[in-house]
N, CA, C, O and the ligand as a Tripos MOL2 file, in Angstrom:
@<TRIPOS>MOLECULE
protein
  265   263    67     0     0
PROTEIN
NO_CHARGES

@<TRIPOS>ATOM
      1 N         115.2640  107.6590  130.8050 N.3       1 MET1
      2 CA        114.0510  107.4890  129.9480 C.3       1 MET1
      3 C         112.8450  108.1760  130.7200 C.2       1 MET1
      4 O         112.6660  108.0070  131.9260 O.2       1 MET1
      5 N         112.0570  108.9460  129.9390 N.am      2 PRO2
      6 CA        110.9290  109.5730  130.5950 C.3       2 PRO2
      7 C         109.8770  108.5130  130.9590 C.2       2 PRO2
      8 O         109.7820  107.4630  130.3230 O.2       2 PRO2
      9 N         109.1230  108.8070  131.9590 N.am      3 ARG3
     10 CA        108.0760  107.8590  132.2790 C.3       3 ARG3
     11 C         106.9190  108.0820  131.4080 C.2       3 ARG3
     12 O         106.3970  109.1900  131.2870 O.2       3 ARG3
     13 N         106.4710  106.8940  130.7270 N.am      4 LEU4
     14 CA        105.4730  107.0020  129.7110 C.3       4 LEU4
     15 C         104.1410  106.3460  130.2680 C.2       4 LEU4
     16 O         104.1520  105.3660  131.0130 O.2       4 LEU4
     17 N         103.0430  106.9580  129.8520 N.am      5 ILE5
     18 CA        101.7300  106.5380  130.4670 C.3       5 ILE5
     19 C         100.9310  106.0250  129.2130 C.2       5 ILE5
     20 O         100.8040  106.7160  128.2020 O.2       5 ILE5
     21 N         100.4270  104.8260  129.3440 N.am      6 PRO6
     22 CA         99.5520  104.3450  128.2570 C.3       6 PRO6
     23 C          98.3440  105.3030  128.1280 C.2       6 PRO6
     24 O          97.8730  105.8980  129.0970 O.2       6 PRO6
     25 N          97.8800  105.4120  126.8760 N.am      7 THR7
     26 CA         96.7840  106.3880  126.6410 C.3       7 THR7
     27 C          95.4790  105.7030  126.3160 C.2       7 THR7
     28 O          94.4610  106.3720  126.1380 O.2       7 THR7
     29 N          95.4820  104.3880  126.2330 N.am      8 GLY8
     30 CA         94.1380  103.6450  125.9520 C.3       8 GLY8
     31 C          93.9370  103.3370  124.4410 C.2       8 GLY8
     32 O          92.9910  102.6720  124.0200 O.2       8 GLY8
     33 N          94.8810  103.8620  123.6850 N.am      9 THR9
     34 CA         94.9430  103.4600  122.2540 C.3       9 THR9
     35 C          96.3180  102.9810  121.8920 C.2       9 THR9
     36 O          97.3280  103.3560  122.4880 O.2       9 THR9
     37 N          96.3140  102.1680  120.9260 N.am     10 CYS10
     38 CA         97.5700  101.5690  120.5220 C.3      10 CYS10
     39 C          98.6460  102.5840  120.0160 C.2      10 CYS10
     40 O          98.3580  103.4290  119.1670 O.2      10 CYS10
     41 N          99.8080  102.4840  120.5250 N.am     11 TRP11
     42 CA        100.8010  103.5040  120.1470 C.3      11 TRP11
     43 C         101.4760  103.2540  118.8000 C.2      11 TRP11
     44 O         102.3860  103.9980  118.4350 O.2      11 TRP11
     45 N         101.0720  102.2560  118.0680 N.am     12 CYS12
     46 CA        101.5290  102.1150  116.7700 C.3      12 CYS12
     47 C         100.9550  103.0070  115.7960 C.2      12 CYS12
     48 O         101.4570  103.2080  114.6900 O.2      12 CYS12
     49 N          99.7860  103.5930  116.2640 N.am     13 GLY13
     50 CA         99.0790  104.5340  115.4010 C.3      13 GLY13
     51 C          97.8350  104.0290  114.7380 C.2      13 GLY13
     52 O          97.1500  104.7440  114.0060 O.2      13 GLY13
     53 N          97.5450  102.7160  115.0250 N.am     14 CYS14
     54 CA         96.4190  102.1170  114.2740 C.3      14 CYS14
     55 C          95.1170  102.5000  114.8340 C.2      14 CYS14
     56 O          94.0830  102.3260  114.1890 O.2      14 CYS14
     57 N          95.1250  103.0400  116.0650 N.am     15 GLY15
     58 CA         93.8840  103.5190  116.6800 C.3      15 GLY15
     59 C          93.1220  102.5280  117.4530 C.2      15 GLY15
     60 O          92.0590  102.8350  117.9920 O.2      15 GLY15
     61 N          93.6550  101.2890  117.5280 N.am     16 THR16
     62 CA         92.9160  100.2890  118.2690 C.3      16 THR16
     63 C          92.8960  100.6130  119.7860 C.2      16 THR16
     64 O          93.8840  101.0920  120.3430 O.2      16 THR16
     65 N          91.8060  100.3540  120.4000 N.am     17 GLU17
     66 CA         91.6720  100.6270  121.8760 C.3      17 GLU17
     67 C          92.3470   99.4410  122.5440 C.2      17 GLU17
     68 O          92.1480   98.3040  122.1160 O.2      17 GLU17
     69 N          93.1380   99.6760  123.5780 N.am     18 VAL18
     70 CA         93.8890   98.6330  124.3080 C.3      18 VAL18
     71 C          93.5100   98.7880  125.7520 C.2      18 VAL18
     72 O          93.0220   99.8460  126.1510 O.2      18 VAL18
     73 N          93.7230   97.7400  126.5690 N.am     19 GLY19
     74 CA         93.3490   97.7350  127.9950 C.3      19 GLY19
     75 C          94.2040   98.6700  128.8070 C.2      19 GLY19
     76 O          95.2630   99.1520  128.4030 O.2      19 GLY19
     77 N          93.6730   98.8820  129.9560 N.am     20 ILE20
     78 CA         94.4560   99.8070  130.9440 C.3      20 ILE20
     79 C          95.8170   99.1250  131.1940 C.2      20 ILE20
     80 O          95.9090   97.9240  131.4450 O.2      20 ILE20
     81 N          96.8810   99.9740  131.1090 N.am     21 GLY21
     82 CA         98.2370   99.4810  131.3690 C.3      21 GLY21
     83 C          98.9860   98.9720  130.1900 C.2      21 GLY21
     84 O         100.1540   98.5960  130.2920 O.2      21 GLY21
     85 N          98.3040   98.9560  129.0360 N.am     22 SER22
     86 CA         98.9530   98.4550  127.7320 C.3      22 SER22
     87 C          99.1380   99.6500  126.8400 C.2      22 SER22
     88 O          98.3330  100.5780  126.7670 O.2      22 SER22
     89 N         100.3220   99.5500  126.1320 N.am     23 PHE23
     90 CA        100.7260  100.6190  125.1170 C.3      23 PHE23
     91 C         100.2410  100.1410  123.6870 C.2      23 PHE23
     92 O          99.9130  100.9370  122.8070 O.2      23 PHE23
     93 N         100.2290   98.8670  123.5510 N.am     24 PHE24
     94 CA         99.9570   98.2870  122.2200 C.3      24 PHE24
     95 C          98.9660   97.2290  122.2500 C.2      24 PHE24
     96 O          98.8310   96.5360  123.2590 O.2      24 PHE24
     97 N          98.2050   97.0460  121.1190 N.am     25 ALA25
     98 CA         97.3960   95.9060  120.8630 C.3      25 ALA25
     99 C          98.3590   94.7150  120.7100 C.2      25 ALA25
    100 O          99.5540   94.8950  120.4790 O.2      25 ALA25
    101 N          97.8380   93.5540  120.8370 N.am     26 ARG26
    102 CA         98.8000   92.2960  120.7570 C.3      26 ARG26
    103 C          99.6040   92.2840  119.4340 C.2      26 ARG26
    104 O          99.0180   92.3480  118.3530 O.2      26 ARG26
    105 N         100.9000   92.2050  119.5230 N.am     27 GLY27
    106 CA        101.8010   92.1960  118.4830 C.3      27 GLY27
    107 C         102.1450   93.4890  117.7760 C.2      27 GLY27
    108 O         102.9740   93.5230  116.8670 O.2      27 GLY27
    109 N         101.4970   94.5420  118.2080 N.am     28 HIS28
    110 CA        101.6510   95.8250  117.4990 C.3      28 HIS28
    111 C         102.9390   96.5250  117.9270 C.2      28 HIS28
    112 O         103.4390   97.4090  117.2330 O.2      28 HIS28
    113 N         103.4610   96.1190  119.0710 N.am     29 ASP29
    114 CA        104.7360   96.6960  119.5040 C.3      29 ASP29
    115 C         105.8240   96.2970  118.4770 C.2      29 ASP29
    116 O         106.7050   97.1090  118.1930 O.2      29 ASP29
    117 N         105.7890   95.1120  117.9330 N.am     30 LYS30
    118 CA        106.7660   94.7070  116.9320 C.3      30 LYS30
    119 C         106.5310   95.4390  115.6570 C.2      30 LYS30
    120 O         107.4970   95.8670  115.0250 O.2      30 LYS30
    121 N         105.2550   95.6170  115.2200 N.am     31 ILE31
    122 CA        105.0250   96.3410  114.0240 C.3      31 ILE31
    123 C         105.5900   97.8530  114.1220 C.2      31 ILE31
    124 O         106.2130   98.3910  113.2060 O.2      31 ILE31
    125 N         105.3010   98.4350  115.3050 N.am     32 ALA32
    126 CA        105.8070   99.8250  115.4670 C.3      32 ALA32
    127 C         107.2850   99.8940  115.4850 C.2      32 ALA32
    128 O         107.8970  100.8150  114.9430 O.2      32 ALA32
    129 N         107.9130   98.8170  116.1730 N.am     33 GLU33
    130 CA        109.4380   98.8190  116.2870 C.3      33 GLU33
    131 C         109.9480   98.6070  114.8640 C.2      33 GLU33
    132 O         110.9120   99.2780  114.4950 O.2      33 GLU33
    133 N         109.4110   97.7730  114.0760 N.am     34 ALA34
    134 CA        109.9400   97.5980  112.7250 C.3      34 ALA34
    135 C         109.7480   98.7910  111.8640 C.2      34 ALA34
    136 O         110.6300   99.1100  111.0670 O.2      34 ALA34
    137 N         108.5760   99.5130  111.9830 N.am     35 ALA35
    138 CA        108.3040  100.5880  111.2490 C.3      35 ALA35
    139 C         109.2410  101.7490  111.6140 C.2      35 ALA35
    140 O         109.6880  102.4590  110.7140 O.2      35 ALA35
    141 N         109.5440  101.9610  112.8580 N.am     36 LEU36
    142 CA        110.5170  102.9800  113.2690 C.3      36 LEU36
    143 C         111.8670  102.7250  112.7890 C.2      36 LEU36
    144 O         112.5210  103.6670  112.3410 O.2      36 LEU36
    145 N         112.3640  101.5210  112.8370 N.am     37 LEU37
    146 CA        113.6810  101.1740  112.3380 C.3      37 LEU37
    147 C         113.7110  101.4940  110.8090 C.2      37 LEU37
    148 O         114.6420  102.1530  110.3470 O.2      37 LEU37
    149 N         112.7410  101.0490  110.0590 N.am     38 VAL38
    150 CA        112.8250  101.3480  108.6210 C.3      38 VAL38
    151 C         112.8110  102.7500  108.4220 C.2      38 VAL38
    152 O         113.5310  103.1950  107.5280 O.2      38 VAL38
    153 N         112.0240  103.6300  109.1900 N.am     39 THR39
    154 CA        112.0200  104.9990  108.9820 C.3      39 THR39
    155 C         113.2490  105.7030  109.3270 C.2      39 THR39
    156 O         113.6480  106.6280  108.6190 O.2      39 THR39
    157 N         113.8940  105.3110  110.4010 N.am     40 GLU40
    158 CA        115.1020  105.9180  110.8260 C.3      40 GLU40
    159 C         116.3750  105.4500  110.2230 C.2      40 GLU40
    160 O         117.3660  106.1720  110.1140 O.2      40 GLU40
    161 N         116.3090  104.1660  109.8210 N.am     41 TYR41
    162 CA        117.5780  103.5930  109.2650 C.3      41 TYR41
    163 C         117.4580  102.9360  107.9030 C.2      41 TYR41
    164 O         118.4550  102.5000  107.3260 O.2      41 TYR41
    165 N         116.2130  102.8620  107.3780 N.am     42 GLY42
    166 CA        116.0230  102.2540  106.1310 C.3      42 GLY42
    167 C         116.3720  100.8070  106.1030 C.2      42 GLY42
    168 O         116.7830  100.2390  105.0920 O.2      42 GLY42
    169 N         116.1860  100.2200  107.2930 N.am     43 SER43
    170 CA        116.5000   98.6870  107.4210 C.3      43 SER43
    171 C         117.9570   98.3460  107.3580 C.2      43 SER43
    172 O         118.3170   97.1730  107.2520 O.2      43 SER43
    173 N         118.7650   99.2990  107.4180 N.am     44 PHE44
    174 CA        120.2490   99.1050  107.3250 C.3      44 PHE44
    175 C         120.7480   98.8860  108.7340 C.2      44 PHE44
    176 O         121.0660   99.8350  109.4510 O.2      44 PHE44
    177 N         120.8150   97.6130  109.1300 N.am     45 VAL45
    178 CA        121.2560   97.2080  110.4810 C.3      45 VAL45
    179 C         122.5920   97.7890  110.9200 C.2      45 VAL45
    180 O         122.7520   98.2940  112.0310 O.2      45 VAL45
    181 N         123.5750   97.6900  109.9700 N.am     46 PRO46
    182 CA        124.9080   98.2240  110.3650 C.3      46 PRO46
    183 C         124.8720   99.6670  110.9020 C.2      46 PRO46
    184 O         125.5450  100.0130  111.8730 O.2      46 PRO46
    185 N         124.0930  100.4510  110.2560 N.am     47 GLN47
    186 CA        123.9290  101.9170  110.7310 C.3      47 GLN47
    187 C         123.2840  101.9670  112.1360 C.2      47 GLN47
    188 O         123.6970  102.7310  113.0090 O.2      47 GLN47
    189 N         122.2690  101.1290  112.3050 N.am     48 LEU48
    190 CA        121.6030  101.0790  113.5230 C.3      48 LEU48
    191 C         122.5850  100.6620  114.7170 C.2      48 LEU48
    192 O         122.6070  101.2580  115.7940 O.2      48 LEU48
    193 N         123.3590   99.6150  114.4100 N.am     49 LEU49
    194 CA        124.3330   99.1830  115.4350 C.3      49 LEU49
    195 C         125.3630  100.2190  115.7530 C.2      49 LEU49
    196 O         125.6890  100.4740  116.9120 O.2      49 LEU49
    197 N         125.8860  100.8320  114.6650 N.am     50 HIS50
    198 CA        126.8800  101.8610  114.7950 C.3      50 HIS50
    199 C         126.4550  103.0450  115.7040 C.2      50 HIS50
    200 O         127.1590  103.5190  116.5970 O.2      50 HIS50
    201 N         125.1510  103.4800  115.3440 N.am     51 LYS51
    202 CA        124.5890  104.6820  115.9710 C.3      51 LYS51
    203 C         124.5610  104.4630  117.4130 C.2      51 LYS51
    204 O         124.7710  105.4150  118.1650 O.2      51 LYS51
    205 N         124.3020  103.2040  117.9040 N.am     52 HIS52
    206 CA        124.1480  103.0160  119.2890 C.3      52 HIS52
    207 C         125.4210  102.3860  119.9870 C.2      52 HIS52
    208 O         125.3610  101.8540  121.0950 O.2      52 HIS52
    209 N         126.5570  102.4940  119.2490 N.am     53 GLY53
    210 CA        127.7700  102.1300  119.8830 C.3      53 GLY53
    211 C         128.0940  100.6320  119.8350 C.2      53 GLY53
    212 O         128.9860  100.1460  120.5300 O.2      53 GLY53
    213 N         127.3530   99.9330  119.0080 N.am     54 TYR54
    214 CA        127.6010   98.4860  118.8580 C.3      54 TYR54
    215 C         128.3390   98.2230  117.4460 C.2      54 TYR54
    216 O         128.5020   99.1360  116.6380 O.2      54 TYR54
    217 N         128.7210   97.0490  117.2430 N.am     55 GLY55
    218 CA        129.3490   96.7280  116.0510 C.3      55 GLY55
    219 C         130.6210   95.8510  116.3280 C.2      55 GLY55
    220 O         130.7720   95.2040  117.3640 O.2      55 GLY55
    221 N         131.5300   95.8990  115.2790 N.am     56 PRO56
    222 CA        132.7040   95.0920  115.3970 C.3      56 PRO56
    223 C         133.4800   95.4210  116.6900 C.2      56 PRO56
    224 O         133.7760   96.5870  116.9500 O.2      56 PRO56
    225 N         133.8000   94.4170  117.4820 N.am     57 GLY57
    226 CA        134.6010   94.5820  118.7190 C.3      57 GLY57
    227 C         133.7930   95.0920  119.8390 C.2      57 GLY57
    228 O         134.3490   95.2420  120.9270 O.2      57 GLY57
    229 N         132.4090   95.4080  119.6860 N.am     58 HIS58
    230 CA        131.6430   95.8750  120.7860 C.3      58 HIS58
    231 C         130.4940   94.9020  121.1690 C.2      58 HIS58
    232 O         129.7830   95.0840  122.1570 O.2      58 HIS58
    233 N         130.3670   93.8590  120.3180 N.am     59 GLY59
    234 CA        129.2520   92.9500  120.6450 C.3      59 GLY59
    235 C         127.8950   93.6240  120.1920 C.2      59 GLY59
    236 O         127.8210   94.7250  119.6460 O.2      59 GLY59
    237 N         126.9010   92.8480  120.4830 N.am     60 THR60
    238 CA        125.5780   93.3890  120.2090 C.3      60 THR60
    239 C         124.8160   93.3530  121.4970 C.2      60 THR60
    240 O         125.2130   92.6570  122.4320 O.2      60 THR60
    241 N         123.6660   94.1270  121.5780 N.am     61 PRO61
    242 CA        122.8730   94.1830  122.7900 C.3      61 PRO61
    243 C         122.6040   92.7930  123.3700 C.2      61 PRO61
    244 O         122.7720   92.6140  124.5760 O.2      61 PRO61
    245 N         122.1870   91.7790  122.5560 N.am     62 SER62
    246 CA        121.6710   90.6010  123.0510 C.3      62 SER62
    247 C         122.9150   89.6890  123.4020 C.2      62 SER62
    248 O         122.7350   88.7520  124.1800 O.2      62 SER62
    249 N         124.1120   89.9090  122.8890 N.am     63 LEU63
    250 CA        125.2390   89.0690  123.0910 C.3      63 LEU63
    251 C         126.1680   89.6530  124.1630 C.2      63 LEU63
    252 O         127.1130   89.0150  124.6270 O.2      63 LEU63
    253 N         125.8540   90.8740  124.5220 N.am     64 ARG64
    254 CA        126.8230   91.5220  125.4790 C.3      64 ARG64
    255 C         126.7110   90.7720  126.9170 C.2      64 ARG64
    256 O         125.6220   90.5050  127.4250 O.2      64 ARG64
    257 N         127.8320   90.4940  127.4510 N.am     65 LEU65
    258 CA        127.8850   89.8570  128.7300 C.3      65 LEU65
    259 C         127.7300   90.8930  129.8530 C.2      65 LEU65
    260 O         128.1260   92.0510  129.7200 O.2      65 LEU65
    261 N         127.1430   90.4330  130.9550 N.am     66 PRO66
    262 CA        126.9960   91.2990  132.1550 C.3      66 PRO66
    263 C         128.3650   91.8960  132.6260 C.2      66 PRO66
    264 O         128.4100   92.6360  133.6090 O.2      66 PRO66
    265 ZN         98.4150   99.0740  116.7450 Zn       67 ZN67
@<TRIPOS>BOND
     1     1     2 1
     2     2     3 1
     3     3     4 2
     4     3     5 am
     5     5     6 1
     6     6     7 1
     7     7     8 2
     8     7     9 am
     9     9    10 1
    10    10    11 1
    11    11    12 2
    12    11    13 am
    13    13    14 1
    14    14    15 1
    15    15    16 2
    16    15    17 am
    17    17    18 1
    18    18    19 1
    19    19    20 2
    20    19    21 am
    21    21    22 1
    22    22    23 1
    23    23    24 2
    24    23    25 am
    25    25    26 1
    26    26    27 1
    27    27    28 2
    28    27    29 am
    29    29    30 1
    30    30    31 1
    31    31    32 2
    32    31    33 am
    33    33    34 1
    34    34    35 1
    35    35    36 2
    36    35    37 am
    37    37    38 1
    38    38    39 1
    39    39    40 2
    40    39    41 am
    41    41    42 1
    42    42    43 1
    43    43    44 2
    44    43    45 am
    45    45    46 1
    46    46    47 1
    47    47    48 2
    48    47    49 am
    49    49    50 1
    50    50    51 1
    51    51    52 2
    52    51    53 am
    53    53    54 1
    54    54    55 1
    55    55    56 2
    56    55    57 am
    57    57    58 1
    58    58    59 1
    59    59    60 2
    60    59    61 am
    61    61    62 1
    62    62    63 1
    63    63    64 2
    64    63    65 am
    65    65    66 1
    66    66    67 1
    67    67    68 2
    68    67    69 am
    69    69    70 1
    70    70    71 1
    71    71    72 2
    72    71    73 am
    73    73    74 1
    74    74    75 1
    75    75    76 2
    76    75    77 am
    77    77    78 1
    78    78    79 1
    79    79    80 2
    80    79    81 am
    81    81    82 1
    82    82    83 1
    83    83    84 2
    84    83    85 am
    85    85    86 1
    86    86    87 1
    87    87    88 2
    88    87    89 am
    89    89    90 1
    90    90    91 1
    91    91    92 2
    92    91    93 am
    93    93    94 1
    94    94    95 1
    95    95    96 2
    96    95    97 am
    97    97    98 1
    98    98    99 1
    99    99   100 2
   100    99   101 am
   101   101   102 1
   102   102   103 1
   103   103   104 2
   104   103   105 am
   105   105   106 1
   106   106   107 1
   107   107   108 2
   108   107   109 am
   109   109   110 1
   110   110   111 1
   111   111   112 2
   112   111   113 am
   113   113   114 1
   114   114   115 1
   115   115   116 2
   116   115   117 am
   117   117   118 1
   118   118   119 1
   119   119   120 2
   120   119   121 am
   121   121   122 1
   122   122   123 1
   123   123   124 2
   124   123   125 am
   125   125   126 1
   126   126   127 1
   127   127   128 2
   128   127   129 am
   129   129   130 1
   130   130   131 1
   131   131   132 2
   132   131   133 am
   133   133   134 1
   134   134   135 1
   135   135   136 2
   136   135   137 am
   137   137   138 1
   138   138   139 1
   139   139   140 2
   140   139   141 am
   141   141   142 1
   142   142   143 1
   143   143   144 2
   144   143   145 am
   145   145   146 1
   146   146   147 1
   147   147   148 2
   148   147   149 am
   149   149   150 1
   150   150   151 1
   151   151   152 2
   152   151   153 am
   153   153   154 1
   154   154   155 1
   155   155   156 2
   156   155   157 am
   157   157   158 1
   158   158   159 1
   159   159   160 2
   160   159   161 am
   161   161   162 1
   162   162   163 1
   163   163   164 2
   164   163   165 am
   165   165   166 1
   166   166   167 1
   167   167   168 2
   168   167   169 am
   169   169   170 1
   170   170   171 1
   171   171   172 2
   172   171   173 am
   173   173   174 1
   174   174   175 1
   175   175   176 2
   176   175   177 am
   177   177   178 1
   178   178   179 1
   179   179   180 2
   180   179   181 am
   181   181   182 1
   182   182   183 1
   183   183   184 2
   184   183   185 am
   185   185   186 1
   186   186   187 1
   187   187   188 2
   188   187   189 am
   189   189   190 1
   190   190   191 1
   191   191   192 2
   192   191   193 am
   193   193   194 1
   194   194   195 1
   195   195   196 2
   196   195   197 am
   197   197   198 1
   198   198   199 1
   199   199   200 2
   200   199   201 am
   201   201   202 1
   202   202   203 1
   203   203   204 2
   204   203   205 am
   205   205   206 1
   206   206   207 1
   207   207   208 2
   208   207   209 am
   209   209   210 1
   210   210   211 1
   211   211   212 2
   212   211   213 am
   213   213   214 1
   214   214   215 1
   215   215   216 2
   216   215   217 am
   217   217   218 1
   218   218   219 1
   219   219   220 2
   220   219   221 am
   221   221   222 1
   222   222   223 1
   223   223   224 2
   224   223   225 am
   225   225   226 1
   226   226   227 1
   227   227   228 2
   228   227   229 am
   229   229   230 1
   230   230   231 1
   231   231   232 2
   232   231   233 am
   233   233   234 1
   234   234   235 1
   235   235   236 2
   236   235   237 am
   237   237   238 1
   238   238   239 1
   239   239   240 2
   240   239   241 am
   241   241   242 1
   242   242   243 1
   243   243   244 2
   244   243   245 am
   245   245   246 1
   246   246   247 1
   247   247   248 2
   248   247   249 am
   249   249   250 1
   250   250   251 1
   251   251   252 2
   252   251   253 am
   253   253   254 1
   254   254   255 1
   255   255   256 2
   256   255   257 am
   257   257   258 1
   258   258   259 1
   259   259   260 2
   260   259   261 am
   261   261   262 1
   262   262   263 1
   263   263   264 2
@<TRIPOS>SUBSTRUCTURE
     1 MET1         2 RESIDUE 1 A MET
     2 PRO2         6 RESIDUE 1 A PRO
     3 ARG3        10 RESIDUE 1 A ARG
     4 LEU4        14 RESIDUE 1 A LEU
     5 ILE5        18 RESIDUE 1 A ILE
     6 PRO6        22 RESIDUE 1 A PRO
     7 THR7        26 RESIDUE 1 A THR
     8 GLY8        30 RESIDUE 1 A GLY
     9 THR9        34 RESIDUE 1 A THR
    10 CYS10       38 RESIDUE 1 A CYS
    11 TRP11       42 RESIDUE 1 A TRP
    12 CYS12       46 RESIDUE 1 A CYS
    13 GLY13       50 RESIDUE 1 A GLY
    14 CYS14       54 RESIDUE 1 A CYS
    15 GLY15       58 RESIDUE 1 A GLY
    16 THR16       62 RESIDUE 1 A THR
    17 GLU17       66 RESIDUE 1 A GLU
    18 VAL18       70 RESIDUE 1 A VAL
    19 GLY19       74 RESIDUE 1 A GLY
    20 ILE20       78 RESIDUE 1 A ILE
    21 GLY21       82 RESIDUE 1 A GLY
    22 SER22       86 RESIDUE 1 A SER
    23 PHE23       90 RESIDUE 1 A PHE
    24 PHE24       94 RESIDUE 1 A PHE
    25 ALA25       98 RESIDUE 1 A ALA
    26 ARG26      102 RESIDUE 1 A ARG
    27 GLY27      106 RESIDUE 1 A GLY
    28 HIS28      110 RESIDUE 1 A HIS
    29 ASP29      114 RESIDUE 1 A ASP
    30 LYS30      118 RESIDUE 1 A LYS
    31 ILE31      122 RESIDUE 1 A ILE
    32 ALA32      126 RESIDUE 1 A ALA
    33 GLU33      130 RESIDUE 1 A GLU
    34 ALA34      134 RESIDUE 1 A ALA
    35 ALA35      138 RESIDUE 1 A ALA
    36 LEU36      142 RESIDUE 1 A LEU
    37 LEU37      146 RESIDUE 1 A LEU
    38 VAL38      150 RESIDUE 1 A VAL
    39 THR39      154 RESIDUE 1 A THR
    40 GLU40      158 RESIDUE 1 A GLU
    41 TYR41      162 RESIDUE 1 A TYR
    42 GLY42      166 RESIDUE 1 A GLY
    43 SER43      170 RESIDUE 1 A SER
    44 PHE44      174 RESIDUE 1 A PHE
    45 VAL45      178 RESIDUE 1 A VAL
    46 PRO46      182 RESIDUE 1 A PRO
    47 GLN47      186 RESIDUE 1 A GLN
    48 LEU48      190 RESIDUE 1 A LEU
    49 LEU49      194 RESIDUE 1 A LEU
    50 HIS50      198 RESIDUE 1 A HIS
    51 LYS51      202 RESIDUE 1 A LYS
    52 HIS52      206 RESIDUE 1 A HIS
    53 GLY53      210 RESIDUE 1 A GLY
    54 TYR54      214 RESIDUE 1 A TYR
    55 GLY55      218 RESIDUE 1 A GLY
    56 PRO56      222 RESIDUE 1 A PRO
    57 GLY57      226 RESIDUE 1 A GLY
    58 HIS58      230 RESIDUE 1 A HIS
    59 GLY59      234 RESIDUE 1 A GLY
    60 THR60      238 RESIDUE 1 A THR
    61 PRO61      242 RESIDUE 1 A PRO
    62 SER62      246 RESIDUE 1 A SER
    63 LEU63      250 RESIDUE 1 A LEU
    64 ARG64      254 RESIDUE 1 A ARG
    65 LEU65      258 RESIDUE 1 A LEU
    66 PRO66      262 RESIDUE 1 A PRO
    67 ZN67       265 GROUP 0 **** ****
């Protein structure tokens, strides 16, 4: 993963100024995440899981054991 540097404005695209060291205004990380998923996958979770190597027999990110 590339090293990302906060720019001082919210990365969701809303333009809100955020504090030093923050990428998002409060709660906007979830807004951005949901918007990206809808854009990339149309909210179709099976495609999302499959694309990243999860699905039947492979568990899910949150359920995968160490
Ligand atoms: Zn925002």
